[in-house]
C-alpha positions as CSV (number, residue, x, y, z in Angstrom):
1,X,141.2,-60.7,173.4
2,X,141.4,-62.8,170.2
3,X,139.7,-62.8,166.8
4,X,138.6,-66.2,165.6
5,X,136.4,-67.4,162.7
6,X,132.8,-68.7,162.8
7,X,131.7,-71.8,160.8
8,X,130.7,-69.4,158.1
9,X,134.1,-67.6,158.1
10,X,132.9,-64.5,159.9
11,X,135.0,-62.8,162.6
12,X,134.2,-63.5,166.2
13,X,135.7,-61.6,169.1
14,X,136.7,-63.8,172.1
15,X,137.1,-61.8,175.3
16,X,136.8,-62.8,179.0
17,X,135.1,-66.1,178.1
18,X,132.4,-64.4,176.0
19,X,132.1,-64.4,172.2
20,X,130.9,-61.4,170.2
21,X,130.0,-60.9,166.6
22,X,130.5,-57.6,164.7
23,X,127.3,-55.5,164.8
24,X,128.0,-52.0,163.3
25,X,130.5,-49.2,163.5
26,X,132.8,-50.2,166.4
27,X,130.2,-52.3,168.2
28,X,130.3,-56.0,168.8
29,X,127.4,-57.9,170.4
30,X,127.3,-61.1,172.3
31,X,126.5,-64.1,170.1
32,X,123.8,-65.1,172.5
33,X,121.8,-62.0,171.7
34,X,119.2,-64.0,169.9
35,X,119.0,-67.3,171.7
36,X,119.3,-65.9,175.2
37,X,118.4,-62.3,174.6
38,X,121.8,-61.3,176.0
39,X,122.5,-57.5,175.8
40,X,126.2,-57.8,176.3
41,X,128.2,-55.5,174.0
42,X,131.8,-54.4,173.5
43,X,133.2,-51.5,171.6
44,X,136.6,-51.4,169.9
45,X,138.7,-48.6,168.5
46,X,142.0,-49.2,166.8
47,X,142.0,-52.7,168.2
48,X,141.6,-51.5,171.8
49,X,138.5,-51.9,174.0
50,X,136.9,-48.5,174.7
51,X,133.7,-49.8,176.4
52,X,132.5,-53.1,177.8
53,X,128.9,-53.7,179.0
54,X,129.9,-56.8,180.9
55,X,127.1,-56.4,183.5
56,X,124.5,-56.7,180.8
57,X,125.4,-60.4,180.1
58,X,122.5,-62.6,181.3
59,X,124.6,-65.8,181.3
60,X,127.9,-67.0,182.5
61,X,131.0,-67.1,180.2
62,X,131.8,-70.5,178.7
63,X,135.6,-70.4,178.6
64,X,136.0,-74.1,177.7
65,X,133.6,-73.9,174.7
66,X,135.4,-70.8,173.4
67,X,138.8,-72.4,173.8
68,X,137.4,-75.4,171.8
69,X,136.5,-73.0,169.0
70,X,140.1,-71.7,169.1
71,X,141.3,-75.2,169.0
72,X,139.2,-76.0,165.9
73,X,140.5,-72.9,164.2
74,X,144.0,-74.1,164.9
75,X,143.1,-77.5,163.4
76,X,141.7,-75.9,160.2
77,X,144.7,-73.6,159.8
78,X,147.2,-76.4,160.3
79,X,145.3,-78.7,157.9
80,X,145.3,-75.9,155.2
81,X,148.8,-74.6,155.5
82,X,150.9,-77.7,156.3
83,X,151.4,-81.2,154.9
84,X,151.3,-82.9,158.3
85,X,149.4,-86.2,158.4
86,X,145.9,-86.1,159.8
87,X,147.0,-87.9,162.9
88,X,149.8,-85.4,163.6
89,X,147.3,-82.5,163.1
90,X,145.0,-84.0,165.7
91,X,147.9,-84.5,168.0
92,X,149.0,-80.9,167.6
93,X,145.4,-79.8,168.6
94,X,145.4,-82.0,171.7
95,X,148.6,-80.3,172.8
96,X,146.9,-76.9,172.5
97,X,144.0,-77.6,174.8
98,X,143.3,-78.7,178.4
99,X,141.3,-81.8,179.3
100,X,138.3,-79.7,180.1
101,X,138.5,-78.1,176.6
102,X,139.1,-81.4,174.9
103,X,135.7,-82.5,176.1
104,X,134.1,-79.7,174.1
105,X,135.8,-80.6,170.9
106,X,134.1,-82.7,168.2
107,X,134.7,-86.5,168.3
108,X,137.9,-87.7,166.6
109,X,136.2,-89.1,163.5
110,X,134.5,-85.7,162.9
111,X,137.8,-83.8,163.3
112,X,139.5,-86.3,160.8
113,X,136.8,-85.6,158.3
114,X,137.2,-81.8,158.8
115,X,141.0,-82.1,158.0
116,X,140.3,-84.3,154.9
117,X,137.5,-82.0,153.7
118,X,139.7,-78.9,154.0
119,X,142.6,-80.6,152.1
120,X,140.3,-81.9,149.4
121,X,139.0,-78.4,148.8
122,X,142.5,-77.0,148.6
123,X,143.5,-79.7,146.1
124,X,140.5,-79.2,143.8
125,X,141.5,-78.6,140.2
126,X,140.9,-75.1,138.8
127,X,138.6,-74.7,135.9
128,X,140.4,-74.6,132.5
129,X,140.0,-71.2,130.8
130,X,138.6,-70.9,127.3
131,X,141.6,-69.0,126.0
132,X,145.2,-68.0,127.0
133,X,144.0,-64.5,127.5
134,X,141.6,-65.7,130.2
135,X,144.3,-67.6,132.1
136,X,145.2,-65.9,135.3
137,X,147.9,-67.6,137.4
138,X,147.3,-67.1,141.1
139,X,150.4,-65.9,143.1
140,X,150.4,-69.1,145.2
141,X,151.3,-71.1,142.1
142,X,154.2,-68.9,141.1
143,X,156.4,-69.7,144.1
144,X,157.7,-72.9,145.8
145,X,156.7,-73.9,149.3
146,X,159.7,-72.0,150.8
147,X,158.8,-68.8,148.8
148,X,161.3,-69.1,146.0
149,X,160.2,-68.1,142.4
150,X,158.7,-71.0,140.5
151,X,157.2,-69.3,137.5
152,X,160.4,-68.0,135.9
153,X,158.8,-66.6,132.7
154,X,155.4,-65.8,131.3
155,X,155.4,-64.3,127.8
156,X,151.8,-63.1,128.1
157,X,150.8,-60.4,125.5
158,X,147.5,-58.8,124.5
159,X,148.4,-59.7,121.0
160,X,146.9,-63.1,120.4
161,X,149.3,-63.8,117.5
162,X,152.2,-64.0,120.0
163,X,152.4,-67.4,121.6
164,X,152.2,-67.5,125.3
165,X,155.0,-69.6,126.9
166,X,155.1,-70.5,130.6
167,X,158.3,-71.7,132.2
168,X,158.1,-73.4,135.6
169,X,161.3,-74.2,137.3
170,X,163.7,-72.9,140.0
171,X,167.2,-71.3,139.6
172,X,168.6,-74.3,141.5
173,X,167.1,-76.7,138.9
174,X,168.5,-74.6,136.1
175,X,172.0,-74.6,137.7
176,X,171.8,-78.4,137.9
177,X,170.8,-78.7,134.3
178,X,173.8,-76.6,133.2
179,X,176.1,-79.1,134.9
180,X,174.4,-82.2,133.4
181,X,176.0,-84.0,130.5
182,X,172.7,-85.7,129.5
183,X,169.1,-84.6,129.8
184,X,166.2,-87.1,129.7
185,X,162.9,-85.4,128.8
186,X,159.3,-86.5,129.2
187,X,156.0,-84.8,129.2
188,X,152.4,-85.3,130.4
189,X,150.9,-84.8,127.0
190,X,147.6,-86.6,127.6
191,X,146.8,-84.4,130.6
192,X,148.0,-81.1,129.2
193,X,145.2,-78.5,129.1
194,X,143.6,-78.1,125.7
195,X,144.7,-74.4,125.3
196,X,148.4,-75.4,125.6
197,X,150.7,-77.9,124.0
198,X,153.9,-79.3,125.4
199,X,157.0,-79.2,123.1
200,X,158.7,-82.6,123.0
201,X,162.2,-83.6,121.9
202,X,162.9,-83.5,118.2
């Protein structure tokens, strides 16, 4: 039994070669309920199956097709959470599936576009807020890729008269700065958001 995502991001329950979508309460119904009038249902409680109407399915399970769905979910998750090249991501998917399942996957060009689309969405710039008070920094931008603190200080205050200062760095970087005899400073002044300004060297 495994929970996977549909194209619209909804939960699908994969069990014994059948796919179910959540219906109500603890009941899940076969995804072919509309197209094939299938009456197959399954009931869960605390993550455990308490009833399965397997005999009510009016079609055979399509294990290869369901495994292909799982493979595509693996592709999307890998594309979103790693920096592996597109080719390496596709290679990782191919290692996860059998030849029979591979025949159910989209063509290579389509999977490449899926990886690129996911990463383009992840890299889209956030909208610039109208004021410092409206600026909310998502937790994913406050740590490094290995989970270490990156936003070391945020002087946010409800009092608009108090300047808001953000300091992005790591403790390792600060330790290296302490040991440096010379510091060379630069800034991206032209691309700095309009609600901020970057202090430069005097």
